[in-house]
N, C-alpha and C positions, 0 to 999 in steps of 0.2 A: 374431713380434713381442714377442706377450705372453709366452711362455715365457722370451725372452730380459730382458724387464723384471723378468719373476719371479724370475730369476736372479740378476738384479743385486740387489734388493730384499733377498734372503736373503743375498747376500755382504756389503752394508753394514750388516743387522742382526748379522750373526756377526761385525762388525769391531767396531759399536756394546757388542754383550757384552763384547769382551773390553777395550775400554777401561774400560766400567762396572766391572769385574773391578780391572784394574790398579789405576786410578786414583779410586776413587768416595770418595775424603776431599775429594778437590779440588773445592772448588764448581765452577771456572770449566769443568773438563771436565766434571763433570757437567753444566751448563748446556749445553755444545757435545754433549753427547752425546743431550741432550733435542731440541736442534733437527735434529741428525740425523735422530733415529727420526722427528719430526715430516717430514720433507720426504721420507723414505721413504713413511710414512705418505698423502702427498698424492700421492706416486707411483701408488701402488695404488690411490688414490681416485677417481681419474679425474676426471669433471666430476659424481659423485653427491653431492650436497649433506649427504644423511644420515652418510656416511662422511668427509667433510669437517669436518662436526660432530664427530664420532667423534675425528677425528683433533687437531682442535684441543684436545678436551676433554683429552685423554692428555698433548697438550701442557703443557696447565695444572697436571694433577695431578702431571705430572713434574716441572714447575720448583717447583713446592711442596714437594717434597719434598725439594730440594736444602738442604743445612745449610749454613749457617755462610757464607751469602752476604754481601759488604759491601753500602754502602747503593748504591754506583754500579752494582754488578753487580743489584740488587735493581730499581734504574732501568731499567737494560739491558733485563732479563728482561723488565718490564711494556712496554716500548716494543715489544720484539718481539712480546708475545701481542697489543698493542693492533694492530699493523700486520698480523698473522696473521688477526683476527676481522674486518677490512676484506674479506678474500678469502672469507671463508665466510660462509654464510646462515643462522646461530644465533639464536634468539631467546633463549637463556638464557645469563645470564653466567656463565662458571665460571672466570673468573680469578681467581688469587689475591690477598688483600687485604694492602697496604703498609700501615703506619698512615701518613697523610700528615702534616704539618706543619698547626697551625692559630694564627689570629690571633683574638685577643677584645680588643673594644673596652674602651675607659674606662668605658662606662656599661653595659656589660654586656645591651645589647638588640641587637647584633648580632655573630654570629662568623662570621668567612669561612672554610672549609676549603678548601684547596688541595692537590690528588691530583696527583702530578708527572706530566707527558703526559697529563694526564686531563682530565674535565669540573672546572667549577668550581661547588659546591655553596654556598649561602648560608641558614644557619640563623636565622631572628629569632625572640624572644619568643612572636609570636603565630601563626608559621605556617612551615613547612619548606617552601623556595623552591630549586629546582635550576634551574640557567641552563647551558645547552649549545647549542654553535654549531648542534648538530643541530634543536635547539626554538628558535633565537631567531628564527624567521620567525613560530609560534604565539606568543611574547611579545609583538612588535612589533605582533601583530595585535590582541592584547587592548590594548596601549598605542593603539593608533587606533582601538578601539571605545571607549575611555573619553576620549578626547580630543574625539571626535565627539558624546559626552553632555553635555560638560562645557556649562555656562550662564556666559556673560558672562565669559569668561577672559580678561584682559589681554594685549596684543599682546606686551609685554615678555615676559611668563611664556613663552606660546606659543614665541616666538624660543629663550628659554632651553630649554625642552622640547626644541623642535625640533633645536638643537646640541647638548645631553645624550644625546639617542637616537641620532642621525648617527654623533655621536663614539663611543658605545658600540657601534655596530652595525661601524665601520670597524675597530675595536678586535678586535671578535670576527672578523671576516674574514682579520684580520691573524693571527690567532693559528690559526686552520684552517690557513690556507696553511703556516703554520710546521708546524705539528702534521703536515700530510700530508707535506713535503717530508722532515721528520725520520722518517717510517714510511717512504717509498720509500727512503730512502737505508737504514735498518736491512734492509727486504727485501733490497734489492741485497747488503749485506754477507754478510747469514746464505744467501744462494744461492751468493755465492762462496765463503762456507766450506765449503757442502755440495761443491760441484764439487770444491773442495782435499781435502775429505777422501775423497771418491768416487777421485780419482785417484792419490794415496798409496795406499789400499789397491792399487787395481789395480797399481802399482809394485810394491807388495809381494809381492804374488801372482806377478807375473812373474820377481821373482828371485829365489823359492822354488824356480819351476820351473827357473829354468834353472842353480841348485845342484845340483838334484837329475841333471839331465842329465850335467854335469859329474863328479858323483861316480856314475855308472852308467858313463861312457865310461873313467876312470880303473879301475873293477872289472875294465871287459872287459881291457885292456891288461895289467894283471896278469896276468890269466889268461893271456893269449895267451903272454906272457914265459915263464911255469912250464912250458908244457907242453913235452912231446920232442919228439926228430924223429921217434920212431915214430906219436906221434899227429899227425902233420901233416896226414892225408887228416881224421882226425875234427874235427882243427882250423879245418881250411879249411870244411868243412860248418858247425861253429858260427859259426865268422866269418860264413858268411854269413846264418845266421840271426840273429845279434845285428846285423848291419846291415840286415837286416829290421826286424828289432825296432826298431832305432834311426829308421829312416827311419818306419815307422808311429808312433812316439813323436814323431819331429819333426810329424809331420804333424798328430796329434792334439792336439799342443801351438799349432802354427800356426791349427788350428781353434778352440781354447779362445781363442787369443789375438786370431781374430777375434773370435767372441764378445763376449768384455769388451770392445772396442774399440766394438765396434756398440752395445755395452747403455750404455757410458760416452756416444758419440753420442747413444742417443737419450734419457739423462739429462738432458744439454745441452738438446735440443729442448724436453724437456718443461718446463726451467727456463727455457729462452726464453718458452715459451709462456705459462708462467704468471706471469713478469715481465709479459709485454705484455697478460695480462689484468687484472693490477692496476692498470699504466696506464691502461688502457680504462676501468677502473672509478673510478678516481680521476678520471679526466678527467668520466664522466658525472653524478659528485658533485658536482665544481666547477663542471658546465655549471647542472646544477639548481640551485646554491646562487645562481648568478648571476642567472638566471632570476627565482627567488624575489625574492634583493635589491632587483632593478627593479620586482617588482610592487609588495613591499612600498615603497620607495620612492613609487612613484606612488598607492598607497593614501593614504600619509602625506601626500602633497601635495594630494590631494581633498579629503583630512581639515583640512588646514591652510588652503587657499582658502574650504572652508565654513564655519571659523568665523569667518576675517577676514571674512568677509561679513556673518555674525550681527554681528560685532565694529563694524562698519561701519554698519550699519543701526541698532544700537541708540545711535551715538553720534549719528547725524543725528537721530534721535528727541530726543534729548538738544539739542540745537542749537536755538536759534529766537530771533526777536526779540520784546518783550514792547510791544505797544502799547495805547490807549485809545480804546474806540470810542464815542464821543460820540453821543446820541441814539438809540440803539438797546443793547438787553440781552442782544442774540445776537451773535456773532461770524461773519464770513463763513465760506465753505465751503472744507474744507482747515483753517482754522486753529482752534485748541484754545482753548476759553473757561476760564481760571481762576476767575473770577466775576462776578456782575454786581452793580450798584448805583444809587447816586443819585448827581448830581453835587454837591458840598460845595463852599463857598468863604466867606472873608470877607462880614460883612452891608457892603452897599453904603455902610452911612455910617458904618461904622467905620473906622479906620487899624488896622493889622497885617500878619499874614503875608499874603504875595500868593500866587495859582495857585489852581487848582481841583483837587481830589483827588476821584477816584471812589471813594465809602465804600461798603461791600459789604452786603447786604442781611441781616440778623440779624447784627450783628460781636458778636465777643467783648471787649469794652472793659474798661475797670476801674471804681472804685468811685466813685459819686455826689461830686461837686465843689459849691461855690458858684458865682457868677456872677461874683464879680470878679477882678481879676489873672489872665485866662484868655486864650488865644488861642481865640476863637469859632468856630465854624463852620455855617453855615446852608444848605439846600438850595436850589436856584438855579431861575428858570423863564427862559423870554424874554419880556421885557416888551413892547420893541416889537420887530418883526418884518418893518420896512421893506428893502424890494428882494429879500427870500424869501419862497419857499411854505411854510415854515414856520408850525405853528400858535402861538400868542402864549399866556400866560398857563399852560403847563400844565411840572410840572417836567422836567428831563432827566435821562433813564435813561441809565445806559453800563454797557459792560464791559470787562474786561481781557482781551487774547485774546496768545496766543502765534503768531508766522505761522513756516512754515518756512523762515525767510530769516534772512540776517546782519545786516541794517538793514531798518529803516521811516522813515520822516520823512511830515510834513506839507508837501506842495506847493501852496502858496497862489497865487491869480492863473488857476487852469485847472483844466480838468475832466478831464484825462487825463494818464497817468504816462509821463515819458519812457523810449525803450528801455531794456532790460533791467530794469524793474520792472514788476509785477502791481498791480492799483489794487483796496486790502480795500475803500474806499467812499467817494463824494463827497459833499459838502454845503457849507456855508457857515460864514465865520470869524464866530465872535461873544466878544464881550470886555466890559469893564466899560464904563460910560456915563463918560463925560470930565469930566463933572460931578461925581461923587460921589468921597467920600473913600475908600472901600472898593476896596484894592489887588486886582487880579484880572489873569491872563493871558486870554490869547486862544486859543481852542479852535476845531479845524473839526465844526462839527456835521452829522450826516448828514441829506440833505437829505430824507430819508424817515423823520420825527422820530417817536418814539412817544411817542401822547400820551394813555397809559392812567390815567399818572397827574396829579391835580389843582395848582392853583398852587400859589408857596410864597412867601416874602415875602424874597426875596434874587433878584436879577433881572442878564443877562447882554443885552446890546444889539447888533445888528447892527454889523459892520465895514465902513467907508464909506472910502475914498478922498477926501480932502478937498482935496489939495492935486496937481496935475496936476504932472509932470514930463514929460524926452522919451520919448515911446511907452508912457507910461501916465496915461490920462484920469482926470480926477474926477468924482465924483458918483455912482458906483457902487458898489454892495454887492460883497463881496471872496469870489468862488467857491474851492475848493480840496480837493485829494484825499488820500487816504491810501493812500501806495505803498511796498509790499514787494518789494525785491531779490529779482529769479529764481534 
């Protein structure tokens, strides 16, 4: 079988040499000759990677030497080289270089260079980046790592980035599938062309042999007609020899024809095996790309979930309800203290603005003023504590607190919060004396009053229900609770 393959390879090489001599100036024939020689080398290389690489190197150099190729022929030759490269295991790129078109942006910061049927290369002013379908997985991993270390990314930015990456990834997969289909089509066309060339060579050789046989038979018949009657005996002997020679020659021709047919069949088998190998490898590559794409998508989803969780946590921290804790300079557990201070309000003998404020300790106030035509504030104390356990004649401290809640409220007349609310503190309602001129609102002061600061000259008094209604008795001080929604 090996001798027959060698014989067939020699026949193909001889035919290719004749074609090169006759039509060397035709680039189309030159390209075909290179492809035929490559097919011959692959048959001889069998499964030897080194010989396959040598065959690919010879193909590249042969195509590079074909002159006067059109742009279409250059693109076709490049596609054939790309398809051939997928079938061999070579690390060095020996492909001839065809100048690709380039596109330059108006700001001269980005140049996009596209090589026909090849990878896409990006050249930026700061760096040189190459994007390929075969390295897309590494690029997406770099993107995922970058996204994972980004702090306080906005949700809308994440969604835009996710959509952009997915769109780019789907575009790259589509381009890879189209490129693989084109390469398979090119390989099939090349194999078909090689088979056609071998079949044509066999038919030409068979025709030459038949012409030789016909010529020999004509010569023998002429010799027999010219012989004299006296030489019939010798002619009979000669005729017998000639018949034997013809039979022998015919037998050899038949044997040569059988060998040629066997060689062609082996060539077809080798081409089928090569085609099956190409499809198998392409299927394996497609499976690998699909698996990697799924892994990248899972990793990206995990990174997106992590970032969303961090963003939600930060948003939760940013939300909250601010309230005033009267009677204490600290905030309940789990609540954030903005500042601590002293209760201030209008003097009980004055007219003017109503309501109490929690004035911060060591405030950053404006310049010194006079005392007329102003809104005057004074620190507050509890003057009389009727009906409560709170200490009187002590200045009321306060704190501004942020609860991890969407709403907080003072719930008067009770000692506990309704369902769905948590209690910040419990106390008693206090307000301005009914007979005083100074306006003042009512506040809920913690029953555990901080008495660390002495008396002041402005006062609040226990709130008392003076007149009863249905289910609300009179004569009692009013309890209260500061409640915040869960």
